[in-house]
C-alpha positions as CSV (number, residue, x, y, z in Angstrom):
1,M,98.7,-206.2,-38.5
2,N,102.3,-205.6,-39.1
3,R,105.4,-207.9,-39.0
4,I,106.1,-207.6,-35.4
5,E,102.5,-208.4,-34.5
6,L,102.6,-211.4,-36.8
7,V,105.9,-212.6,-35.1
8,E,104.3,-212.2,-31.7
9,K,101.2,-214.1,-32.7
10,L,103.3,-217.0,-34.3
11,A,105.4,-217.2,-31.2
12,E,102.4,-217.2,-28.9
13,E,100.3,-219.8,-30.9
14,H,103.1,-222.3,-31.4
15,D,105.2,-222.0,-28.2
16,L,108.2,-220.4,-30.1
17,T,110.6,-217.6,-29.0
18,K,110.1,-214.5,-30.9
19,A,113.5,-214.8,-32.5
20,G,112.5,-218.3,-33.8
21,A,109.1,-217.1,-35.1
22,S,111.0,-214.3,-36.8
23,R,113.4,-216.7,-38.6
24,I,110.5,-218.8,-39.7
25,L,108.7,-215.8,-41.1
26,D,111.9,-214.6,-42.8
27,S,112.3,-218.0,-44.4
28,V,108.8,-218.1,-45.7
29,F,109.0,-214.6,-47.2
30,S,112.5,-215.2,-48.7
31,S,111.1,-218.4,-50.3
32,I,108.2,-216.7,-51.8
33,I,110.4,-213.8,-53.1
34,A,112.9,-216.2,-54.6
35,A,110.2,-218.1,-56.4
36,V,108.5,-215.0,-57.8
37,K,112.0,-213.5,-58.8
38,K,112.6,-216.7,-60.9
39,G,109.3,-216.3,-62.7
40,E,107.6,-219.1,-60.8
41,D,104.2,-218.8,-59.0
42,A,104.0,-219.3,-55.3
43,S,100.5,-220.6,-54.8
44,F,98.8,-221.4,-51.4
45,V,95.4,-223.0,-51.7
46,G,92.7,-221.0,-50.1
47,F,95.1,-218.0,-49.4
48,G,96.2,-216.9,-52.8
49,T,99.0,-216.8,-55.4
50,F,102.0,-214.6,-55.7
51,K,103.4,-214.2,-59.3
52,Q,105.4,-212.0,-61.5
53,A,103.6,-209.7,-63.9
54,K,105.2,-207.8,-66.8
55,R,104.4,-204.3,-67.5
56,A,104.8,-203.0,-71.0
57,A,106.7,-200.0,-71.8
58,R,104.5,-196.9,-72.1
59,K,104.4,-193.1,-72.3
60,G,103.6,-191.0,-69.3
61,R,103.8,-187.3,-68.3
62,N,106.0,-185.6,-65.8
63,P,103.3,-184.0,-63.5
64,A,105.6,-181.1,-62.6
65,T,106.5,-180.0,-66.3
66,G,103.8,-181.8,-68.3
67,E,106.7,-183.2,-70.6
68,A,106.0,-186.6,-72.1
69,V,108.4,-189.3,-70.8
70,K,109.0,-192.9,-71.8
71,I,108.4,-195.4,-68.9
72,P,110.5,-198.6,-69.5
73,A,109.0,-202.1,-69.4
74,S,109.2,-203.6,-66.0
75,K,108.4,-206.7,-63.9
76,V,106.3,-206.4,-60.8
77,P,105.0,-208.8,-58.1
78,K,101.3,-209.5,-58.2
79,F,99.1,-211.2,-55.5
80,T,95.7,-212.8,-56.5
81,P,93.7,-213.8,-53.4
82,G,92.2,-217.1,-53.2
83,T,88.4,-217.9,-52.9
84,A,88.5,-218.7,-49.2
85,F,90.4,-215.5,-48.5
86,R,88.0,-213.5,-50.6
87,N,85.0,-215.0,-49.0
88,A,86.5,-214.4,-45.4
89,V,86.9,-210.8,-46.3
90,D,83.5,-210.4,-48.0
91,P,80.9,-212.9,-46.8
92,K,78.2,-211.3,-48.9
93,R,80.3,-212.2,-52.0
94,A,80.1,-215.9,-51.0
95,A,76.5,-215.6,-50.5
96,R,76.0,-214.1,-54.0
97,K,78.1,-216.8,-55.5
98,A,76.1,-219.5,-53.7
99,A,72.9,-218.0,-54.8
100,K,73.9,-218.2,-58.6
């Protein structure tokens, strides 16, 4: 599913125009991005959590020349799926968990 398909599905399910559904989706995405950018978690029970992760500086290699290069520290977004999401994708996982 891509963004356009999601907008169409939202518009159809909630009797919205595609433009209205697109504005709502943009608002949701921008709110999540703003929270993660500030270092806050955006957590949605059953779906998952978006958060900011820090990557330490490290050494790497330029694959073309083989030369060692320094890769600076950076901040990256990270998504951790919630239990309901994981179980929906892999029902066997849920069965294994229930058996324990």
